[in-house]
VEXPA-202968 format. One record per residue: x, y, z of N, C-alpha, C in turn. Coordinates in steps of 0.05 Angstrom, whole numbers, padded with zeros to 5 digits, always signed. Each point is the difference from the previous one (the first is absolute). Layout:
BEGIN
XYZXYZXYZ
...
This chain:
BEGIN
-00056+00316-00575-00016-00015+00031+00016-00005+00019
-00007+00007+00029+00014+00004+00024-00016-00019+00014
+00013-00019+00014-00008-00015+00012+00012-00003+00030
-00015+00009+00023+00017+00000+00030-00009-00029+00014
+00018-00014+00008-00002-00020+00014+00007+00003+00028
-00017+00011+00017-00001+00003+00032-00009-00017+00020
+00006-00025+00004-00012-00018+00014+00008+00011+00029
-00020-00014+00026+00013-00002+00028+00010-00030-00001
+00009-00006+00023+00012-00029+00002-00021-00017+00004
+00002-00027-00010-00015-00021+00004+00008-00013+00025
-00014+00006+00022+00013-00007+00022+00010-00029+00008
+00021-00008+00000+00008-00029+00006+00009-00013-00026
-00008+00011-00020+00006-00013-00025+00019+00023-00015
+00000+00020-00006+00016+00014-00017+00000+00033+00011
+00027+00009+00001+00000+00029+00006-00010+00015-00023
-00005+00024+00005-00005+00019-00018+00019+00004-00025
+00026+00000+00001+00016+00001-00022-00003-00024-00015
-00004-00024+00011-00001-00028-00017-00026+00003-00008
-00019+00002+00011-00026+00003-00012-00001+00024-00028
+00008+00019+00007+00000+00018-00021+00018-00009-00024
+00019-00014+00001+00020-00009-00020-00013-00020-00015
-00014-00022+00012-00015-00020-00011-00029+00009-00018
-00013+00016+00014-00019+00015-00013+00010+00012-00029
+00019+00019+00003+00008+00012-00023+00013-00019-00023
+00011-00020+00014+00009-00020-00026-00025-00008-00016
-00025-00008+00014-00024-00011-00013-00006+00024-00021
-00002+00022+00013-00012+00027-00018+00021-00002-00030
+00025+00003+00009+00017-00002-00023-00004-00018-00023
-00009-00024+00015-00002-00021-00022-00021+00003-00018
-00022+00008+00013-00027+00006-00018-00003+00031-00016
+00017+00016+00012+00001+00026-00012+00034+00013-00002
+00010-00016-00023+00028+00001+00003+00009+00034-00010
-00024+00013-00010+00014+00020-00008-00009+00032+00020
-00013-00011+00022-00006+00015+00020+00018+00012+00018
+00007+00024+00011+00020+00006+00019-00010-00011+00029
+00011-00018+00015-00011-00011+00027+00025+00005+00009
-00009+00018+00028+00013+00007+00023-00001-00013+00021
+00011-00006+00023-00007-00017+00022+00003+00023+00022
-00014+00003+00017+00004+00021+00026-00013-00017+00029
+00014-00023+00005-00011-00010+00027-00011+00018+00021
-00020-00004+00010-00020+00016+00022+00000-00010+00024
-00008+00014+00019-00012-00012+00021-00012+00030+00013
-00014-00012+00024-00022+00017+00010+00007+00003+00036
+00027-00007+00012+00001+00002+00022-00001-00029+00011
+00003-00019-00017+00001-00029+00002+00027-00011+00003
+00002-00026-00009+00023-00010-00007+00009+00011-00026
+00028+00005+00000+00012+00008-00025+00001+00032-00001
-00015+00015+00018+00004+00029+00004+00028+00012+00003
+00016-00012+00016+00027+00010+00005+00018-00005-00026
+00000-00021-00010+00012-00006-00025-00010+00022-00025
-00023+00003+00000-00013+00024-00018+00009+00022+00002
+00005+00007+00026+00017+00033+00007+00025-00003-00002
+00020-00022+00008+00025-00005-00002+00012+00002-00034
-00021-00011-00013+00004+00003-00028-00001+00030-00014
-00024+00005+00008+00000+00029-00014+00015+00018+00008
+00013-00002+00030+00023+00018+00005+00027-00008-00011
+00004-00023-00007+00025-00014-00016+00001+00015-00026
-00026+00000-00014-00001+00009-00029+00002+00033+00000
-00006+00012+00024+00009+00029+00001+00029+00004+00006
+00017-00019+00004+00028+00002+00009+00009-00002+00026
-00021-00009+00018+00007+00002+00026+00014-00022+00009
+00021-00005+00019+00010-00023+00007-00014-00014+00019
-00010-00028-00005-00020-00013+00013+00017-00026+00011
+00001-00003+00020+00012-00030+00009-00026-00022+00008
+00001-00023-00001-00019-00018+00013+00018-00008+00029
-00014-00002+00022+00008-00004+00020-00015-00028+00010
+00015-00020+00005-00011-00023+00013+00011-00005+00030
-00020-00009+00017+00012-00008+00027-00018-00019+00013
+00010-00013+00020-00019-00017+00014-00020+00010+00015
-00023-00009+00002-00028+00011+00014-00014-00020+00018
-00020+00003+00007-00020-00018+00008-00021+00003-00019
-00014-00019-00003-00025+00000-00019-00023+00007+00020
-00025+00003-00016-00022+00008+00021-00005-00020+00019
+00005-00024+00011+00000-00015+00017+00021-00012+00016
+00026+00017-00007+00025-00005+00018+00013-00014-00009
-00002-00009-00027+00023-00021-00011+00023+00018-00014
+00027-00015+00004+00019+00020-00010+00004-00001-00032
-00001+00023-00013-00004-00001-00029+00024+00024-00010
-00003+00009-00025+00011+00020-00012-00023+00014-00014
+00010+00025+00000-00017+00024-00015+00019+00017-00009
-00012+00013-00025+00015+00022-00012-00014+00026-00003
+00012+00020+00000-00010+00028-00006+00022+00013-00016
-00009+00026-00010+00014+00017-00022+00012+00025+00007
+00025+00005+00001+00012+00025+00014+00008+00020-00022
-00008+00017-00009+00000+00025-00015+00020+00018+00014
+00028-00007-00005+00015+00022+00015+00004+00022-00012
-00009+00004-00023+00001+00029-00010-00015+00016+00018
-00026-00008-00003-00022+00017+00020-00001-00009+00029
+00007-00016+00011+00000-00014+00027-00024-00008+00004
-00016-00015-00017-00028-00011+00000+00005-00032+00001
-00018-00010+00022+00002-00028+00000-00029-00009-00016
+00002-00020-00018-00029-00009-00011+00003-00030+00014
-00028-00005+00008+00001-00024+00015-00033-00011+00002
-00004-00027-00005-00023-00010+00001-00009-00014+00030
-00019+00004+00011-00012-00010+00021-00002-00036-00002
-00001-00002-00026-00001-00032-00003+00026-00016-00001
+00022+00015-00004+00027-00007-00003+00003-00020+00021
-00004+00014+00022+00009-00016+00030-00024-00012+00012
-00026+00014-00004-00022-00006+00017-00028-00010-00019
+00008-00008-00023-00015-00008-00020-00018-00027+00006
-00019+00004-00016-00022-00028+00006+00010-00024-00019
+00013-00003-00019+00007-00024-00010+00022-00015+00008
+00017+00017+00022+00019-00011+00010-00008-00018+00024
-00019+00005+00008-00012-00017+00023-00029-00009+00000
-00004-00007-00032-00023-00012-00004-00007-00030+00012
+00024-00016+00010-00006-00022+00011-00006+00000+00034
+00006+00028+00008-00004+00001+00031-00011+00027+00013
-00024+00003-00020-00010+00028+00007-00009+00000+00034
+00002+00027+00007-00002+00004+00028-00012+00035+00002
-00024-00003-00008-00011+00029+00005-00001+00010+00022
+00003-00013+00024-00004+00012+00027+00024+00014+00006
+00026-00017-00007+00026+00009+00009+00019+00008-00019
-00005-00005-00027+00021+00008-00016+00004+00036-00003
+00025+00002-00003+00011+00028+00003+00021+00010-00021
+00000+00027+00006+00018+00014-00021+00028+00009+00008
+00007-00020+00020+00030+00008+00009+00020+00003-00022
-00001-00024-00017+00018+00002-00023+00002+00024-00014
-00027+00009-00008+00004+00026-00011+00014+00020+00011
-00004+00000+00025+00014+00021+00020+00025-00002-00005
+00016-00027+00002+00024+00002-00009+00017+00006-00023
-00019+00003-00023+00005+00009-00023+00004+00031+00000
-00022+00011+00015-00001+00029+00002+00029+00006+00021
+00003-00006+00021+00020+00004+00011+00025-00003-00013
+00003-00018-00016+00027-00003-00015+00003+00017-00019
-00021+00011-00013-00003+00023-00023+00013+00023+00014
-00011+00011+00023+00006+00024+00008+00032-00006+00010
+00012-00019+00010+00028-00007+00008+00019+00007-00026
-00015-00009-00022+00018+00002-00028-00006+00029-00011
-00011+00018+00014+00002+00027-00016-00034+00009-00012
-00015-00018+00001-00029+00011-00003-00012+00023+00015
-00009+00018-00009-00015+00022+00018-00029-00007-00003
-00013-00011-00023-00025-00009-00003-00001-00027-00012
-00029-00006+00005-00010-00026-00012-00021-00002-00015
+00000-00006-00023-00028-00011-00013-00006-00026+00004
-00022-00008+00006-00007-00029+00008-00029-00007-00009
+00002-00021-00020-00025-00014-00007-00013-00014+00020
-00023+00001+00006-00011-00014+00024-00014-00024-00006
-00007-00010-00026-00014-00017-00009+00010-00029+00007
-00017-00023+00003+00014-00026-00003+00007-00007+00035
-00003+00015+00019+00003-00009+00027-00012-00027+00012
+00012-00016+00015-00015-00019+00016-00008+00007+00020
+00004+00024+00013-00007+00007+00024-00024+00020+00005
-00008+00003+00028-00017+00018+00005+00006+00010+00027
+00024+00014+00002+00011+00007+00024+00000+00034+00006
-00006+00013-00023-00002+00025+00009+00024+00012-00003
+00022-00013-00013+00032+00015-00001+00012-00008+00029
-00015-00013+00020+00018+00008+00022+00020-00026-00001
+00008-00018-00019+00016-00020-00001+00027+00028-00014
-00004+00016-00015+00018+00016-00007+00009+00022+00019
-00016+00007+00018+00002+00015+00020+00022-00009+00022
-00007-00028+00007+00017-00016+00018+00024-00006-00016
+00007-00005-00026+00026+00003-00009+00018+00027+00002
-00018+00019+00003+00012+00029+00003+00005+00005+00031
-00011-00017+00015+00006+00007+00033-00026+00007+00009
-00023+00006-00011-00027+00006+00015-00011-00029+00012
-00005-00004+00025-00019-00021+00008-00023+00008+00008
-00025-00018-00010-00026-00004+00008+00000-00007+00030
-00015+00014+00014-00005-00005+00028-00029-00002+00005
-00003-00019+00021-00030-00003+00010-00001+00019+00028
-00024+00007+00010-00006+00012+00024+00017+00004+00021
+00012-00031+00004+00018-00004+00023+00029+00008-00004
+00010+00005-00031+00023+00013-00005+00014-00029-00007
-00013-00021-00009+00013-00021-00014+00005+00000-00026
+00020-00012-00015+00000+00003-00030-00017-00020-00008
-00014+00008-00021-00021-00014-00015+00016-00023-00016
-00011-00027-00001+00010-00014-00021+00001+00008-00032
+00008-00015-00015-00001+00016-00032-00026-00007-00008
-00008+00014-00021-00021-00006-00019-00021+00017+00008
-00026+00002-00015-00020+00017+00002-00016-00007+00020
-00010-00024+00011-00018-00009+00018+00005+00013+00029
+00027-00004+00005+00005+00012+00031-00005+00032-00002
-00006+00010-00016-00008+00031-00001-00026+00011+00015
-00016-00021+00004-00019+00003+00010-00001+00011+00032
+00025-00006+00006+00013+00011+00027+00019+00018+00001
+00000+00015-00025+00022+00022-00003-00010+00025+00017
+00020+00008+00019-00005+00023+00014+00021+00027-00009
+00026-00009-00004+00015+00020-00009+00025-00013-00015
+00021+00019-00006+00022-00012-00016+00024+00015+00018
+00015-00022+00000+00029+00014+00023+00019+00005-00027
+00011+00028-00004+00016+00006-00015+00029+00006+00007
+00006-00007+00024+00031+00001+00010+00019-00004-00011
-00003-00027-00019+00022-00008-00012-00005+00001-00037
-00013+00020+00002-00011+00008-00033+00026+00005-00012
+00005-00008-00028+00017+00008-00016-00008+00023-00011
+00007+00020+00005-00014+00025-00007+00005+00015-00029
+00027-00012-00008+00005+00009-00032-00016-00016-00015
-00004-00023+00009-00015-00018-00026-00033+00010+00005
-00007+00001+00024-00031+00008+00005-00004+00026-00009
+00020+00020-00010-00004+00026-00004+00006+00001-00033
+00003-00023-00011+00003+00007-00031-00030+00009-00011
+00003+00012-00021-00024+00009-00017-00013-00028-00018
-00025-00012+00010-00011-00017-00009-00020+00010-00024
+00001-00013-00022-00025+00000-00020-00008-00025-00001
-00025-00009+00011-00012-00023+00002-00019-00007-00022
+00002-00022-00021-00017-00002-00023-00021-00024-00003
-00026+00011+00004-00016-00017+00007-00014-00011-00026
-00011-00025+00005-00014-00017-00029-00027-00001+00010
-00012+00016+00016-00026-00005+00007-00007+00025+00014
-00027+00006+00001-00012+00023+00010-00011+00000+00033
-00002-00026+00008-00005-00016+00026+00006+00015+00018
-00014+00008+00022+00010+00014+00026+00004-00022+00018
+00010+00010+00021+00007-00021+00025-00024-00015+00010
-00023+00017+00000-00024-00010+00014-00012-00028-00017
+00005+00000-00025-00010-00028-00015+00025-00010-00011
+00020+00003+00002+00023-00014-00012+00001-00028+00009
-00002-00012+00024-00001-00022+00010-00024-00025-00015
-00022+00020-00003-00024-00017-00014+00005-00008-00028
+00016+00024-00014-00001-00002-00032+00031-00020-00002
+00017+00001+00014+00023-00011-00002+00012-00025+00015
-00016+00001+00021+00010-00021+00020-00006-00032-00007
-00018-00004-00022-00005-00025-00004+00024-00014-00015
+00012+00025-00021+00021-00014-00018+00024-00004+00016
-00002+00013+00026+00029-00005+00019-00008-00023+00017
-00016-00015-00001-00011-00023+00017-00020+00012+00021
-00007+00018+00008-00019+00009+00015-00025-00013-00006
-00015-00006+00025-00028-00014-00002-00016+00000+00016
-00026-00003+00002-00017+00005+00025+00007+00019+00025
+00006-00007+00021+00000+00018+00023+00031+00011-00002
+00016-00009-00017+00028+00011-00005-00005+00027-00015
-00019+00003-00017-00008+00024-00013-00006+00021+00018
-00022-00008+00017-00009+00018+00021+00021+00015+00020
+00019-00020+00006+00015+00004+00021+00027+00018-00014
+00004-00006-00025+00022+00022-00007-00009+00027-00013
-00033-00004-00008-00011+00029+00001+00001+00021+00027
-00006-00015+00018+00004+00011+00027+00027+00016+00006
+00020-00025-00006+00024+00016+00003+00007+00022-00020
-00004+00000-00026+00006+00021-00015-00014+00025+00008
-00024+00002+00010-00015+00020+00015+00011+00010+00023
+00013-00015+00024+00018+00005+00019+00018+00016-00008
+00019-00011-00019+00020+00009-00010-00004+00032-00012
-00021+00001-00012-00006+00024-00008-00011+00025+00024
-00013-00014+00016-00006+00015+00021+00030+00012+00016
+00016-00018+00011+00023+00007+00009+00019+00019-00013
-00001-00001-00024+00019+00016-00022-00015+00022-00012
-00021+00009+00011-00020+00018-00007-00009+00004-00030
-00004-00024-00014-00006-00003-00030-00023-00004-00005
-00013+00019-00017-00027-00008-00007-00005-00028-00018
-00011-00020+00013-00004-00026-00012-00011+00000-00028
-00013+00021-00010-00017+00015-00024+00023+00005-00020
+00025+00004+00010+00022+00011-00024+00001-00016-00027
-00002+00014-00021+00001-00023-00022+00032-00005-00006
+00004-00024-00005+00028-00011-00011+00015-00010+00023
-00011+00008+00030+00016-00005+00023-00003-00035+00007
-00020-00008-00015+00002-00029+00009+00013-00017-00019
+00014+00008-00018+00025-00018-00020+00011-00012+00024
+00011-00024-00017+00019-00013+00017-00004-00009+00029
-00022+00000+00004-00005-00011+00029+00002+00024+00019
-00007+00024-00014+00000+00026+00016+00027+00015+00007
+00020-00010-00012+00026+00014+00000+00003+00029+00002
-00017+00013-00014+00002+00026+00002-00007+00013+00027
-00020-00009+00013-00003+00005+00025+00027+00002+00021
+00013-00026+00002+00028+00003+00015+00019+00018-00006
+00004+00004-00025+00022+00018-00013-00011+00029+00004
-00030+00002-00006-00003+00029-00002+00005+00009+00034
-00011-00017+00023+00007+00005+00026+00026+00007+00007
+00019-00012-00008+00027+00002+00010+00012+00021-00013
-00010+00010-00028+00013+00020-00010-00011+00025+00011
-00026+00001+00006-00012+00024+00009+00016+00003+00026
+00001-00020+00018+00008+00006+00027+00026+00015+00002
+00023-00014-00019+00023+00016-00005-00002+00029-00008
-00016+00004-00020+00004+00027-00021-00025+00017+00019
-00026-00013+00008-00014+00023+00009-00021+00008-00015
+00001-00014-00027-00019-00003-00023+00007-00018-00016
-00017+00002-00023+00001-00026-00020+00013+00012-00026
+00016+00019+00000+00017+00003-00021+00014-00016-00007
+00014-00016+00011+00021-00017-00011-00014-00031-00004
-00024-00001-00005-00011-00030-00001-00027+00007-00020
-00001-00013-00021-00025-00002-00012-00007-00026-00016
-00023-00006+00001-00007-00024-00013-00030+00012-00026
+00013-00009-00020-00011+00005-00023-00012-00030-00018
-00014+00009-00022-00003-00020-00014+00026-00007-00019
+00004-00029-00001+00024-00004-00013-00001+00008-00035
-00025-00018-00013+00002+00002-00029+00008+00030-00010
-00014+00021+00006+00007+00024-00013+00028+00014+00012
+00010-00005+00021+00024+00004+00010+00021-00011-00020
+00003-00029-00003+00008-00011-00019+00003+00006-00023
-00024+00008-00017-00002+00009-00017+00020+00025-00014
-00008+00018+00026+00014+00029-00009+00030-00004+00007
+00008-00020+00014+00030-00002+00002+00015-00017-00018
-00017-00014-00022+00011-00013-00021-00005+00011-00026
+00009-00015-00024-00011+00016-00025-00029-00002-00006
-00017-00019+00016-00021-00009-00006-00026+00026-00004
+00000+00016+00018-00015+00023-00002-00003+00013-00019
+00028+00007-00010+00003+00014-00029-00003-00013-00023
+00002-00027-00001+00002-00017-00024-00025-00008-00005
-00024-00005+00021-00020-00004-00006-00015+00006-00021
-00007+00033+00001-00014+00011-00020+00009-00006-00026
+00020-00006-00003+00012-00004-00028-00006-00027-00012
-00009-00020+00017-00006-00030-00008-00027-00003-00017
+00010-00020-00016-00031-00007-00014-00015-00023+00012
+00017-00015+00023-00007-00020+00015+00014-00006+00021
-00012+00003+00027+00017-00013+00025-00014-00024+00008
+00025-00018+00006-00011-00026+00012+00011-00004+00026
-00016-00006+00019+00008-00004+00023-00008-00023+00013
+00006-00009+00021-00012-00030+00012+00011+00002+00027
-00011-00025+00022+00004-00007+00023-00006-00030+00000
+00000-00008+00025-00004-00027+00004-00032-00001+00003
-00015+00013+00011-00032-00004-00005-00011+00031-00001
-00017-00002-00010-00018+00025-00009-00025-00003+00010
-00002+00013+00030-00027+00002+00010-00014+00029+00015
-00017+00003+00018-00011+00021+00007+00022+00020+00010
+00021-00016+00014+00019+00020+00013+00019+00008-00022
-00001-00004-00026+00017+00010-00016-00003+00029-00007
-00023+00004+00004-00007+00036-00003+00003+00017+00022
+00010-00015+00024+00007+00015+00029+00026+00006+00006
+00016+00009-00023+00028+00011+00003+00016-00022-00012
-00003-00018-00017+00017-00024-00011+00010+00017-00030
+00022-00018-00005+00009+00013-00027-00020+00000-00025
-00011-00026-00001-00022-00005-00027-00017+00031+00007
-00017+00000+00022-00018+00018+00001+00014+00027-00007
+00022+00011+00010+00012+00026-00008-00001+00000-00030
+00010-00018-00008+00004+00003-00036-00027+00001-00013
-00012-00012+00014-00028-00004-00018-00014+00030+00002
+00004+00012+00025-00015+00025+00001+00020+00023-00018
+00026-00005+00002+00021+00020-00016-00005-00005-00031
-00003-00024-00002-00010-00010-00033-00019+00015-00012
-00020-00002+00018-00025+00012-00010-00001+00030+00004
+00012+00011+00017+00005+00032+00003+00016+00008-00029
+00021-00018-00006+00019+00012-00024-00014-00014-00028
-00022-00017+00001-00010-00009-00025+00012-00020-00009
+00019-00019+00014+00015-00017-00011-00014-00029+00012
-00001-00016-00022-00012-00026+00013+00022-00013+00018
-00016-00021+00013+00013-00017+00025-00009-00028-00009
+00024-00015+00002-00004-00029+00003+00010-00011+00020
-00013-00024+00009+00008-00012+00027+00009-00025+00000
+00018-00009+00008+00011-00030+00004-00001-00009+00027
-00012-00021+00006-00005-00007+00028-00002-00029+00002
+00012-00010+00031-00001-00029-00001-00033-00003+00006
-00021+00017+00012-00022-00005+00004-00015+00024-00002
-00025+00002-00016-00011+00026-00002-00028-00003+00015
-00010+00014+00017-00020-00003+00016-00018+00028-00007
+00015+00018-00006-00015+00030-00009+00019+00004-00020
-00016-00004-00028+00015+00013-00023+00005+00029+00003
+00024+00008-00012+00007+00027-00005+00014+00008-00024
-00005+00026-00008+00017+00000-00030-00018-00005-00018
+00014+00005-00026-00009-00007-00021+00001-00030-00013
+00020-00013+00007+00004-00025-00005+00012-00019+00017
-00006-00017+00006+00009-00021+00024+00003-00027-00008
+00021-00011+00014+00012-00025-00008+00005-00015+00028
-00010-00018+00002+00004-00020+00030+00019-00024-00010
+00021+00001+00018+00020-00024-00007-00013-00026+00000
+00012-00016-00016-00013-00027-00002+00016-00019+00022
+00016+00012+00015+00014-00017+00025+00015-00030-00015
+00003+00006-00024+00015-00028-00010+00026+00008-00014
+00020-00019+00012+00027+00008-00008+00015+00019+00018
+00020+00008-00005+00017+00022+00019-00014+00024-00005
+00007+00015+00026-00019+00029+00001+00010+00021-00027
+00027-00005-00006+00015+00013-00024-00022-00001-00027
-00002-00032+00000-00011-00007-00030-00034+00013+00007
-00009-00001+00021-00030+00005+00004-00001+00033-00009
+00019+00013+00015+00001+00034-00008+00007+00006-00026
+00017-00019-00013+00004+00005-00029-00021-00006-00020
-00020-00019+00010-00022-00004-00015-00020+00020+00002
+00000+00011+00025-00018+00019+00002+00003+00024-00009
+00028+00006-00007+00007+00025-00017-00011-00004-00030
+00007-00019-00009-00007-00010-00029-00033+00009-00001
-00019-00011+00021-00026-00004-00004-00007+00029+00006
+00015+00019+00016-00011+00029+00006+00004+00012-00033
+00022-00007-00010+00009+00015-00025-00018-00008-00019
-00008-00027+00000-00027-00007-00022-00024+00017+00003
-00010-00001+00026-00023+00015+00007+00002+00031-00011
+00023+00013+00007+00005+00030-00008+00002+00005-00027
+00014-00022-00013+00006+00006-00031-00028-00006-00012
-00020-00014+00013-00022-00005-00018-00022+00018+00008
């Protein structure tokens, strides 16, 4: 009997590797004769860079962890890390590393939070030899259309009078142009693969994700207008799938890449979960399994719109492999077996107990 344990991260409480190890421990306690393997998963959100870096290391690539000072989404000094595959000259990074929501949960600023820190990581990766960047978009605290990244790379957003706009998404309602005179050409010209954990387009991104980043009432309308203005200036269709991810980061990065190259051949935005499954062992191992166990912090309607759990539910069904889901909260059940954490004790103990419960349900 082969059981694959492939959870996403439980945001703020357990990383995907930690969750996988704890759940697998519980399964082994209940089913000691089963073969249980852990394959921490991601969908473009937190943990994406590590999943890809670990997969590259397993293939024999020389992968380093690079940590440097950055600013977080609200401008405070922080540290963030990314992974540099020196064998293939690829950088793996998460937007959440420098511009993530948990780090600024105490000081949400949906109107002015920006992605400048993520741009610092990109520039550093190019300086250290990367020729391409694979970036997980999930978990951001920002709604700035990627203009913070562009600022870090030397492209300034200007209003109609030629004045530089303040940071963040809200000022983009006055966007007229970008000044690229000081653009870091090498960094902006990298090959970008942007991994989205949502299919939401720019036109509806604020309505869907703005509230979790602190936006409410008139702020939602203001930010929606700002994203539509950004799309207008950059020539982006506001109905483009995935381009609403991470506060519409694909809009800004696609614009600057197309400006340099003349086409979109050096930047692509794709669904994160299938990309990661294909670049790890999971896609090939899944059809051989007798049970897949996955999980995340909350299973809800959004779980089927690009998230890891939704992807594995569909992939398991197609392969005829039953799926079990562990979650902190379940609003919309998925899969054949579901366990909601009891919220008592350490998260590792909760996950281990959940593993035992899933094993009991499956064996019965």
